[in-house]
N, C-alpha and C positions, 0 to 999 in steps of 0.2 A: 846636583850637589857635587862640589869639587872634591878632589882627592884629600884635601886637608880636612874637610868635613867628615869624609869616610874614616880617615885615620882617627879623628877625635871621637867619632861614634864608636869605633872598635875599642878604643881605650876606655871610654865611659862604660860600655857594656861589660868589659872585663873587670873594671873596678867595682861595679855594682854586683856582679856575679861573685866576686871575692867576698864582699860584705855579706851577701845573702848566705853563702856557704858557711862563712864563719859563724853566722847566727843560727845555722842549722835549719834554715827555712828554704825549701826547694822552690824553684821557679814555677812549678806547676800550681802551687798554692796561690801565687800572685796572679797567674794567668786566670785562674778560676775567679778570683776576687774582681779583677779588672773587667773581665767579660761580663760579670753580673752587673757591675756598675754601668757599663755601656748599654746593656739591655735595659736597665732602669731608665737611663736618659732617653733612649730611643722610644720607649713606651710612653714616657712623659710627653715627648714631642708629638706622638700620635694622638694624644688626648688634648693637644693644644696648650700644654703647660711647660714644655721643654724649651731649650734654646740650642741653636747651632753651636755656640761657644762651649757649652757643656758637653755636647756630643763630640766635638773636636778634641777637647781635653781628654775625655774618656777613651776615644779611639786611639789617641797617641799613647795613652797608658797601656792599652791592649797591645799595640805594636811593640812598645818597649819591653813588656813582659814576655811576649812571644819571642822577641829577639834574644832575650836572656835565656829562655828555655832552649832555643836552638843552639845557642852558644854552649850551654851546659851539656847538651847532648852531643857536642862535638860536630855539629853539622857545618860543613864548609859553606862559605858564602855562595860559592858557585853552585852548589847543590840546591840551596834554598832558592836562588834566582832561577835556576833551571826548572824547578818544580812550579814556581809561580808562573813563569812563562808558559809552561805546558798547560796548566789549568786555564789560563787566559785564552790560549789558542783553542783549546778544546771547547770552551764556552762559546767562542765566536763561531767555530765550526758547527756546533750543535744548533746554534741559532740559525745560521745560514742554511743548513740542511733541512731542519725540521721545525724551525721557529720555536725550538725548545729553549726555555730559560734555565 
């Protein structure tokens, strides 16, 4: 993703955050809702009734609402990236050391 896309994403997140805050609805409400919709789509797929396109749409909704939550909490992008990298490194290390998933 180029720098222009990151700049556009930052502006979009800020704009939606302003709208949500003016409506008095916290981002945690949207995270809960979108996570439940993703869970529903994943469950449907396990039963052979879901679709990858529905899962992709809901996963993107979850990512968006989580990004809004982090933005509203004032989490710097660098901190979020560092936390994600730490979790990924730790998962790989655990697997390599113990075959732990």
